[in-house]
N, C-alpha and C positions, 0 to 999 in steps of 0.2 A: 323566559327566557326572551322575551318582545321589550322587555324590560333595557335587558346589556344592549340588545340588538340597535336601539333605538338611541342608546347612550352613543354608542360605537358612532352612528351617523352624526349626533349632535357635537362630538369632542373630536372630531376628525383629526383636528392639528394636532393634540396632545396623543392621542391611538396611531397616528402617523410616524412624529417622531419616536413613539417608542418601539411603531414596527418595522424603524428603518436601524434602530439599533439592535433589536433581535436578529433581520436580518444579517447583520455583519460578524455579527458572533458566527450565528449556523454557516453564512460565507467561509468565515476567519475554520471550522472543524471542517468543513466540507473539503476544504483546499489542503490542510494538513493530514486531511484521511487520505486523497487525493495522492497527495506526492510520499503518503507511507507507504500508501499499496506498489503506486509505481516503484518504490526502489526496491520493494519488497520482490515483483517480480523482475528487476533488471539485475538484484543481486544473483538471483540463481536461474535465469529467462532458458540460459541453454538448456542445464540439468529441467526445467519445466518442459521443453522442445522435443525431449527424446521421448519414443514412441517406446518407452518399456516401461515394468511395473516393479522391478528387484532385481538389487546391483551387491554385488560380493565386494569386498572389500578387508583389508587385512586388522585384524583383531584390536591393531592399538590404536589405527587411524580417528577411532574417534566420530567417522563418517563425515570425516573431511576428505574429499578425492586427493588431494594437492598431499596428503600427510600418508596414502595407501601406498605399499612398496609392494609388488605380486610377481611373481615366478610362473611368468605366462606358462610353461610347462606344465602348472597345475590348476590351468583353464578346466571345469568342471564342464563336462557334456551339455551339449543344448545352450551357451554362451554364448557373446562375442567379448574379444579385449577391448578395454575401452582406456587410452593414456590420456593421464592432466599431468599438466605443469606449468609454472611459471615461468614467465620468462620477460626478459629485458629488450626489446628488439632497438637497432640502432638504425637508424635510414642515411642515407647517404648524406645529408643536410646535416647533420654530427645530433639531432634532437635523438632522444630515446622516449620509450614511449613500453609504458607496463599491459603485458596483454598476456593469456592463457591457451596453453595447445592444447588442443584437442587432438585427439589421434584414435582414427578405429581401423579395419583394414577394405581393403581396395572395394572390397565387395561387400561393405559392410549393407545390415538388414536395418540400423538405429541411425545412423549418423543418415550426413548428407548424401543425397545420390550421386551429385559430378566428384565425389572420392575416387567412384571409377577410372575416372580419366586422368586420374595424378599421375605422376613418374613423378621419381626418388629425387624431392630436393624441390619438389612444387607443394603450395600450399592454396589454401583460400581466407581471404579474410574477410571480419565482421563487414556490411555493410555500411553502416549508421559510422564506423570506423575507420573507413576508407575515404566517405564525402570530407569528415572531420578533418584530418589531419592528411587529407590531400594525393592520398596513395590511391597507385590507377593498379590495372591490370599490368603488367609488363615490368612492374618495378621490381626491386630487389632490395630485401632487409636482412638483416644480419642479427644473428642473437650475440650478446653484450659479451657474456662468457665465454664460450666457446666461439666464438667467430664464425660459427658456420652459419654460410649466406641461404636465404631460399628465394625462389620468384614464387610474384604472388601470379595464378591464373586464371582465379577468381573471386565474386563474392559470393557469401551467404547471412543467411539473416535470420539465423538461427537463437540468435542472443548474445546476453553474455554471462560471464562468473566472476564473482564479488567483485561487481561492478567493471569489472576490465572487459576490451575488447575479447575475441572468442577468435584463435587460427586453427582452421581444421585441418589436420592432413592426413595420408595414410601411415600405420605402422613400420611400413618401409623406410618413410625420411624419417620415423620416429628411433626408430633401431639405429639406423647410422646419426642421430644427433643423440641419442645415448652413449652410444659408443665413444663418441667425441667427450666425455663425460666420466667414463672410465664405469657408465653403470648398467644395467642391462634390467629392465620391468615396468612390469602395465599397472595402471592405478586401480582396475574394478573388474569385474565380469558382468554383462548385464543379460539379462532374458525378461520374458515377457510373462512366464510363468515362475513360480517357484524356484529356489532354485539349492539343490542340493548339496550343500560343503558344509566343513569345518569352521568354513571363514565366516566373517559375519555379514549379516544379511539384512537392505534397507529397501525398505519401499524408494520410490523417488521424493517423498512428500516431504520423507524423514533426510532424506538429503540435501533436500534444500535450506529447510533448515538448519543445516549444518556447513552449509558455509559459511568461512570465516566474518564475523561480525555482522552477520544476521537476525542472530537471537539480540542482541546489546541495540542495532537500529532497533528492531521494531516493539522490543519494549519502552525504549524512551519516547519512541513514536506516539505508543499506545498510554501512557501517562499523558502524555500533551493532551491526548482527545480526550481525555476521560477528565483531568483540570479544567480545559474548555468546557465539557456539558457542565461539569457542577458549577461553573464560573457566571454560564450564559442561565442558569437555572436559578441561580442564587440573584443576578440583575430583573428577572424576571420578575420571584416573586417579591425583591425590592418596592418593583417600579407599581405593581398591584395593592402593595402594602400600602404604600404613601399613599397610592390614590383611592386607598378605599377610607384610608383613615380622613382623608381632606373632606369625604362625604359620608360622616360618621352624623353628624347633624342632619345631615336632608335624610337617610337612611332610617333613623329613629321617629323623625316622621311620615314616612312610608310606614314601620311596624306600626305607630303608633293607630294609622287610618287604618290597618286591618291587612298589611300585607305580608305575608309569613315571611320568614326569615329562611323557610328553603327556593321558593320564590326567585326572591333577592339574591341569594348563592347561586341560584340556578343561573342569575343574568351574569355573575359574575366570574365563574368556571366557563359560559360561553365565550366569552371576552377573550379570556387564556386560550381556551384552544382553538378561536378565528385567528387570533393575531399570530399567534406559533405556527399553528398550521402553514397560514396565506406564508409568514416569512421564510418559513424553510421551502413552500415550491418555488417563491420568488430567488433564494440561495441556490436549488435544485439547476434552477435554469441559467443562474452564473455561472455555476461552476461548470457546468455542459458545457457552455460554451467559451469560459475562458481556459477548459480544456484541448478542445478544436482548434482554438487561435497556439494554442503552447508550441513549442520546436519540437519535434524528433527527438532531440536531445535529450532534454529534462525530463526524465525521469515520472513522468505525471500520470496517473492511471484511472480513470474515472469509472467505477463502480457503482451500478446501481444499488445492488443489493447491499452491499456496504452504507452508499447512501443515506438509503430508505432506514436502515437500520439505525443509524445515527440519530436522521433526524425522527423517526418514531421515542427515542430515547429522549432525546430534547420535551418534545410533545407531552410525555409521560410524566417527566422531572417536572418541568411548567405545572403540570394540572396538578401536581401533590404540593407542590410551593405554595398553590391558589389558596390549599388549605388554610394557610395560615392567617390571613385575612378573614376567613369564614371565620374563625373560632371569637374575633374580636367582633366581631358581626352576632354571633350568637351570642355573647355577654351583655350585650349593647341595650337597655333599658332605654325605651322612646321617652320616658318622662325626665330623666337625666337628660337625653340628648333637646329634650324643646326645652329644657330651663337652661341651657347654654345656647340656644338661639334668643331666647330673651333676656338672657342675663348680657 
């Protein structure tokens, strides 16, 4: 291993270039991972933040809150009703925004505590949406379909649903709004405990995974991350294979003077390990720093455990790739290498 370390020091320019390339590859993987985690969280943040464990939806809803239609009269004991529906908001300046309405009882156990202060026709808007759209407390907004007007009386930071801002209101406001659409329903019944009902029951995690677009989005990002890991590993393998091939004559002389193949191989493996670990740590620091500088409106979420998981995968695949040049080294005959040098 001393031999591998000495070579790192003597050929620092070459190994620095390889470290830079490796760092950029790992940085790209971690950035894609942070974006995927951010989008995953953003897609169902409002559901993740609900302090519940069980949700009951209609059998044909397939776990999607906006496709569940329940009669409030069928509410199981020990549960709380929740209304969820998409809305197109029309603001005073004529612009339109897609939002998702969440409605709970005024004395809710699970929704925002501010709901107890709301009167019929009043809503709470997402804090980030209020900043981005210029909407403020006291403004009025209108449902484009029914022309129902709502008054904004506060903000809440419970998150988004299907990447859309969330409006929270009471069931009284919800029922008044639904009456104008000639409908009367709620979307789910919530509870901390298992719900005894004939309805379809789901855990909170299952509901998040059924948010429209969640699965397709995350599957796409997962394919990208796996492809980047494989590409990075292949690049590292190619680097060290070419480097080993260039040193075959010198390595043959080392074998001729009695240095074992195992000792030479350990030096090569040490180089791969140090290069990938150092590159990963630099990329980790850069990703964390970039995450702190990005605006809150960008759905980027830095997860330490996820980052270390992909870092470990990069190191593991790079170590496995280093076995390829070791096979060539094992087959190397000292006489051939020395003859090649003299010839």
